[in-house]
C-alpha positions as CSV (number, residue, x, y, z in Angstrom):
1,M,4.5,9.2,14.5
2,K,2.1,11.1,16.8
3,T,-0.6,8.5,16.4
4,A,-0.8,4.7,15.7
5,Q,-3.7,5.3,13.3
6,L,-3.7,8.0,10.7
7,T,-6.3,8.7,8.0
8,V,-4.9,10.3,4.9
9,A,-6.4,11.7,1.8
10,L,-5.4,12.6,-1.8
11,V,-7.3,15.1,-3.8
12,Q,-7.0,14.2,-7.5
13,H,-8.7,16.5,-10.0
14,R,-8.8,18.0,-13.5
15,C,-7.2,21.5,-13.5
16,H,-9.3,24.5,-14.3
17,K,-8.1,27.6,-16.0
18,T,-7.8,29.9,-12.9
19,P,-6.3,29.5,-9.5
20,E,-9.6,30.5,-7.9
21,E,-11.5,27.7,-9.7
22,N,-8.8,25.2,-8.7
23,L,-8.7,26.3,-5.1
24,E,-12.5,26.1,-4.8
25,T,-12.3,22.5,-6.1
26,L,-9.5,21.7,-3.6
27,E,-11.4,23.2,-0.7
28,K,-14.4,21.0,-1.5
29,G,-12.1,18.0,-1.7
30,I,-10.4,18.8,1.6
31,R,-13.7,19.4,3.4
32,S,-14.9,16.1,2.0
33,A,-11.8,14.3,3.2
34,S,-12.1,15.9,6.6
35,R,-15.7,14.6,7.0
36,E,-14.3,11.1,6.4
37,G,-11.8,11.6,9.2
38,A,-8.6,12.6,7.3
39,K,-5.9,14.3,9.3
40,L,-3.4,14.6,6.4
41,V,-4.4,15.8,2.8
42,L,-1.9,15.6,-0.1
43,L,-2.6,17.8,-3.2
44,Q,-1.3,17.2,-6.7
45,E,1.7,19.0,-8.3
46,L,1.2,22.6,-9.3
47,H,-2.5,22.4,-8.5
48,N,-3.4,26.1,-9.0
49,Y,-3.2,26.1,-12.8
50,P,-3.0,24.0,-16.0
51,Y,0.4,22.5,-16.5
52,F,2.2,25.4,-18.2
53,C,5.5,23.6,-18.6
54,Q,4.4,22.0,-21.9
55,T,6.0,25.1,-23.6
56,E,8.7,27.7,-22.8
57,E,7.1,31.1,-22.4
58,T,8.4,33.9,-20.2
59,R,4.9,35.2,-19.5
60,F,4.1,32.1,-17.4
61,F,6.6,33.3,-14.7
62,D,3.7,35.7,-13.8
63,L,2.0,32.7,-12.3
64,A,4.5,32.3,-9.6
65,E,3.8,33.5,-6.0
66,A,5.6,34.0,-2.8
67,I,5.6,31.5,0.1
68,P,4.1,32.5,2.5
69,G,1.6,34.1,0.1
70,A,-2.1,34.2,-0.9
71,T,-2.4,30.4,-1.5
72,T,-0.6,29.3,1.6
73,E,-2.6,31.7,3.7
74,R,-5.9,30.4,2.3
75,L,-4.9,26.8,2.8
76,A,-3.5,27.6,6.3
77,R,-6.9,28.9,7.4
78,L,-8.5,25.8,6.1
79,A,-5.9,23.5,7.9
80,K,-6.6,25.4,11.2
81,E,-10.3,25.3,10.8
82,L,-10.4,21.5,10.0
83,Q,-7.5,20.6,12.3
84,L,-5.5,18.7,9.6
85,V,-2.2,19.0,7.7
86,I,-2.3,20.0,4.1
87,V,0.6,19.4,1.7
88,A,0.3,22.0,-1.2
89,S,2.3,22.3,-4.4
90,L,3.1,25.8,-5.8
91,F,5.2,27.7,-8.3
92,E,7.3,29.7,-5.9
93,R,8.7,33.1,-6.8
94,R,11.8,33.4,-4.5
95,A,13.4,36.4,-6.2
96,A,13.5,37.9,-9.7
97,G,14.8,35.1,-11.9
98,V,14.8,32.5,-9.1
99,Y,11.7,30.3,-9.2
100,H,11.1,26.9,-7.6
101,N,8.6,24.0,-7.8
102,T,7.8,23.9,-4.1
103,A,5.7,21.9,-1.7
104,A,4.4,23.8,1.3
105,V,3.2,22.0,4.4
106,L,0.5,23.7,6.5
107,D,0.1,22.4,10.0
108,T,-3.1,21.9,12.1
109,D,-2.6,25.3,13.8
110,G,-2.4,27.1,10.5
111,S,1.4,27.6,10.6
112,L,3.8,26.9,7.7
113,A,5.6,23.8,9.0
114,G,8.1,23.9,6.2
115,C,8.8,23.6,2.5
116,Y,10.5,21.2,0.1
117,R,11.9,22.5,-3.2
118,K,11.9,20.0,-6.0
119,M,15.5,18.7,-6.6
120,H,15.3,16.7,-9.8
121,I,14.1,18.9,-12.6
122,P,13.0,17.2,-15.9
123,D,13.5,18.5,-19.4
124,D,11.6,16.2,-21.7
125,P,9.1,16.6,-24.5
126,G,6.1,18.3,-23.0
127,Y,7.8,18.7,-19.6
128,H,10.1,21.8,-20.0
129,E,10.6,22.3,-16.3
130,K,14.3,23.3,-16.5
131,F,13.2,26.5,-18.2
132,Y,11.0,27.5,-15.2
133,F,12.5,25.9,-12.0
134,T,15.7,26.3,-10.2
135,P,16.7,23.0,-8.5
136,G,15.9,23.0,-4.8
137,D,18.4,23.9,-2.2
138,L,16.7,22.7,1.0
139,G,18.0,19.2,0.7
140,F,16.2,16.0,1.3
141,T,15.0,17.1,4.7
142,P,11.7,15.8,6.3
143,I,9.2,18.3,7.7
144,D,8.0,18.0,11.2
145,T,4.3,18.5,11.8
146,S,1.9,17.8,14.7
147,I,1.0,14.5,13.1
148,G,4.5,13.3,12.4
149,R,7.6,13.7,10.2
150,L,6.8,14.0,6.5
151,G,9.2,13.2,3.7
152,V,7.8,15.3,0.9
153,L,9.2,14.9,-2.6
154,I,7.8,16.1,-6.0
155,C,7.1,14.2,-9.2
156,W,10.4,13.5,-11.0
157,D,11.9,12.9,-7.6
158,Q,9.8,9.8,-7.4
159,W,12.1,8.0,-9.9
160,Y,15.2,8.3,-7.7
161,P,15.7,5.8,-4.9
162,E,18.4,8.1,-3.4
163,A,15.8,10.8,-2.6
164,A,13.5,8.4,-0.8
165,R,16.4,6.8,1.1
166,L,17.7,10.1,2.3
167,M,14.3,11.2,3.5
168,A,14.0,7.8,5.3
169,L,17.5,8.1,6.8
170,A,16.5,11.5,8.3
171,G,13.5,10.0,10.0
172,A,10.6,10.5,7.6
173,E,7.6,8.5,8.6
174,L,5.7,8.9,5.3
175,L,6.8,9.6,1.8
176,L,4.6,12.0,-0.1
177,Y,4.7,12.8,-3.9
178,P,2.6,15.6,-5.4
179,T,2.7,14.6,-9.1
180,A,1.8,15.7,-12.7
181,I,2.5,12.9,-15.1
182,G,0.6,11.5,-18.1
183,W,0.5,9.8,-21.4
184,D,1.1,11.0,-24.9
185,D,-2.1,9.8,-26.7
186,R,0.1,8.9,-29.7
187,D,1.5,6.0,-27.7
188,D,-0.4,2.7,-28.1
189,E,-2.3,1.1,-25.2
190,A,0.5,-1.4,-24.4
191,E,3.1,1.4,-24.1
192,Q,0.7,3.4,-21.9
193,R,0.3,0.3,-19.6
194,R,4.1,-0.1,-19.4
195,Q,4.6,3.6,-18.5
196,F,1.9,3.6,-15.8
197,G,3.2,0.2,-14.4
198,A,6.8,1.5,-14.2
199,W,5.6,4.7,-12.4
200,R,3.7,2.9,-9.8
201,T,6.2,0.1,-9.4
202,I,9.2,2.4,-8.7
203,Q,7.2,4.1,-5.9
204,Q,6.1,0.8,-4.4
205,A,9.8,-0.1,-4.4
206,H,10.5,3.0,-2.4
207,A,7.9,1.9,0.1
208,I,9.5,-1.6,0.4
209,A,13.1,-0.5,0.5
210,N,12.4,2.0,3.3
211,G,9.6,0.3,5.2
212,L,7.4,3.4,4.8
213,P,3.9,4.2,3.4
214,V,4.0,6.1,0.1
215,L,1.3,8.6,-0.9
216,C,1.2,9.8,-4.5
217,C,-1.3,12.3,-5.8
218,N,-1.4,12.8,-9.6
219,R,-3.6,15.1,-11.6
220,T,-6.1,13.8,-14.2
221,G,-7.7,15.1,-17.4
222,I,-6.3,16.1,-20.8
223,E,-4.5,19.5,-20.9
224,S,-3.6,21.1,-24.2
225,T,-1.4,24.1,-25.1
226,E,-3.3,27.2,-26.1
227,D,-2.6,26.7,-29.8
228,G,-3.5,23.0,-29.6
229,S,-0.1,21.9,-30.9
230,A,0.5,19.5,-27.9
231,S,-1.3,17.9,-25.1
232,I,-0.8,15.6,-22.1
233,H,-3.4,13.0,-21.0
234,F,-2.7,13.1,-17.2
235,W,-3.3,9.5,-16.1
236,G,-4.6,10.1,-12.5
237,G,-4.2,6.8,-10.7
238,S,-3.3,8.4,-7.4
239,F,-2.5,5.8,-4.8
240,V,-1.4,4.9,-1.3
241,A,1.0,2.0,-0.7
242,G,1.9,0.4,2.6
243,P,5.4,-0.4,3.8
244,Q,5.5,-3.7,1.9
245,G,4.5,-1.9,-1.3
246,E,0.9,-3.2,-1.0
247,I,-1.7,-0.9,-2.7
248,L,-4.0,0.2,0.1
249,A,-6.2,2.6,-2.1
250,E,-6.1,3.9,-5.6
251,A,-8.0,6.4,-7.7
252,P,-9.3,6.0,-11.2
253,H,-7.4,7.2,-14.3
254,N,-10.0,9.7,-15.7
255,A,-12.0,11.2,-13.0
256,D,-11.8,13.7,-10.1
257,H,-11.5,11.7,-6.9
258,V,-11.0,12.2,-3.2
259,L,-9.1,9.1,-2.0
260,V,-9.3,8.5,1.7
261,T,-7.7,5.6,3.6
262,P,-6.5,4.7,7.1
263,L,-2.9,3.9,7.8
264,D,-1.6,1.7,10.6
265,M,1.6,3.6,11.4
266,R,2.8,0.8,13.7
267,H,3.2,-1.4,10.6
268,S,6.5,0.3,9.6
269,E,8.1,-0.7,12.9
270,E,6.9,-4.3,12.5
271,I,8.2,-4.5,8.9
272,R,11.6,-3.0,9.7
273,R,12.1,-5.7,12.4
274,I,11.7,-8.6,9.9
275,W,13.2,-6.9,6.9
276,P,16.1,-4.9,8.5
277,Y,17.5,-3.2,5.4
278,F,18.8,-0.3,7.5
279,R,20.7,-2.6,9.8
280,D,22.4,-4.5,6.9
281,R,23.4,-1.6,4.7
282,Q,27.1,-1.7,3.8
283,I,27.6,2.0,4.1
284,D,31.4,1.9,3.8
285,A,31.1,0.5,0.3
286,Y,28.6,3.1,-1.1
287,G,31.0,6.0,-1.7
288,D,30.8,5.8,-5.4
289,L,27.1,6.7,-5.3
290,T,28.2,10.3,-5.3
291,L,29.8,9.8,-8.8
292,R,27.9,10.7,-12.0
293,F,29.0,7.4,-13.5
294,R,31.7,4.8,-12.8
295,D,34.0,4.8,-15.8
């Protein structure tokens, strides 16, 4: 890590109907974070538009854009002006018929430091992402920036310990998750608590197992399909966890929020010395992890 102390920020917000409205909201949030000393800003998953994956409609492919493209260029100018790193989340048009759910990392000089393409693609009620997104082909490869090496993953990736581990094994110093996840309001309050608790706990476990801070930025608000037949109540709750899984900062469920918190980047080194998971891994016995299932 380039610095012992790093102030990070997450911009959680309700999505508006147009990219321009959302980018204006994001710019205000990023500028607010910068005034509080943030040098790294994480944005939520697919932040430019409402969550279109609730239905399968070919017209939504028109939302996709190139990387580099208009959004990355706009955010790159902002990153350079404010001298911070921005992790954005976009619907990438790579070629006709090849689209990705992609995180783009803009460095402090305005350059595109790198991209991560979402590897685990869900196909669940209300989350029809396999219709839209080709699985990523860039691997679980951290992205080097002027502030350090970032292990960027996206939403459904956050449930898989293998993804976090591979990022950590490649030298990631932070794990970052742009996210879009929420409740079905037909579930009762107890079930909603269980879902949110599981979501946060699994990511705290990634922090603990890898001795790394975890940043998760989720969207908030209720988003309905155009015909009103379905909706998702995005639960917000963006948070930052330290390398022992401790919650350092968290956002509310139902409000726009710019979450800013300092990180002591030396803490990971200290924790790995007393909890040496990497030293004690029995790597010769893990070959079956590459199997789909052990019959």
